[in-house]
N, C-alpha and C positions, 0 to 999 in steps of 0.2 A: 899749210898750217890749219889746224882745226881750232875753231873758237867755240866756246860754250857761253850760253846766256844763263845767268843766275837771277831768278826772280825772288823777291822777298817782300812779305807784307810789313816787316819791321825795317826801320832804317838801319843801315849798316854803317855805323859811325867810324869803324876801324879803317875804312878805305875811302879814297876819293871817288867822286861820282864817275869820272871818266876813265878811271884806271882799269886796265885789264888784269885779271888775277890768273895766276898759274893754277893748274889742277891741284898741286900740293897746298897752295894758299887757301883754296876753296875748302879742301878737306880739313885743314887746320881750323879754319873759321867755323865750320860745321861742328867739329869736335868740341870746340870751346863752348858753343851755344848749347850743345846736348848736355854738357855738364851743368849749365846754369838752369835750364828749364826741365822740369819734371814731367813725366808723361801724365796725361789726363786720366787715363784708366788706371784703376788700382791693380796691383799685382794679383794674379790668379791665386785662389786659395787651394791648398792641398787638403783633400778630404779623405778620411778613412771611412769606408763603407763596410760595416760589420753585419754579417748575416747571423742572426741569433739562432737560426735553425740548423745551419751548416757552416761551420767556421772555415771550411775549405773555399768558400765563396768570398771571403773577406778580400777587399781590394783597396789600394790607395789610388786616388785619382788626382791628377794635376789641376783640375778645374771643375767647377760646378757644371759647366757645359758638357765636359767629357762624362761626368757621372750621369747626368740626365740623359745623354744620348745612349749610354751603355744600358741603363736600366729602363730606357724608353719611357721616361717620366717627365713631369713638368717641373721646370726650375723653380717656379714660385712655390709650388707645393713642397718640394724638397727643402727650400729655404725655411719654410715654416717649421719643419721638423728639426732643422739645424738650430734655429734661434729659439726654439721652445714654445712658439705660439701654437703649434699642433702637438698634442700629447700622444704618447704611445710610439709605435714603430711604423715606419713607412711600409706600406703594403703588409703590415703585420709581421715583418721579418727583418727590416733594415734599420740599423742605428747608424747615424752619421756623426763624425767627430772632426772638427776643423783642426788641422795639425799645425798651422801657422797663423794664429789669430792676430 
């Protein structure tokens, strides 16, 4: 018989301290808690990168990180162009639009 040990920083009030849980009971318990607790990180932003010089280069990215890696740029600088603190176009040719604000 295989036994699993389940550690938690939160007290699990649904079970007795000495009770062994089946694998299905552990899965159900985890699923219930995933519904209650939201992830700490916000969902990645979809970003449309439009090239004003060549529209064939327009691309939609699933995250700021993906955009920065593809354009070999700095995320903080790109954020500045996205939120309007930097004026003009990124590298004088890229305009960024957040698709799911």
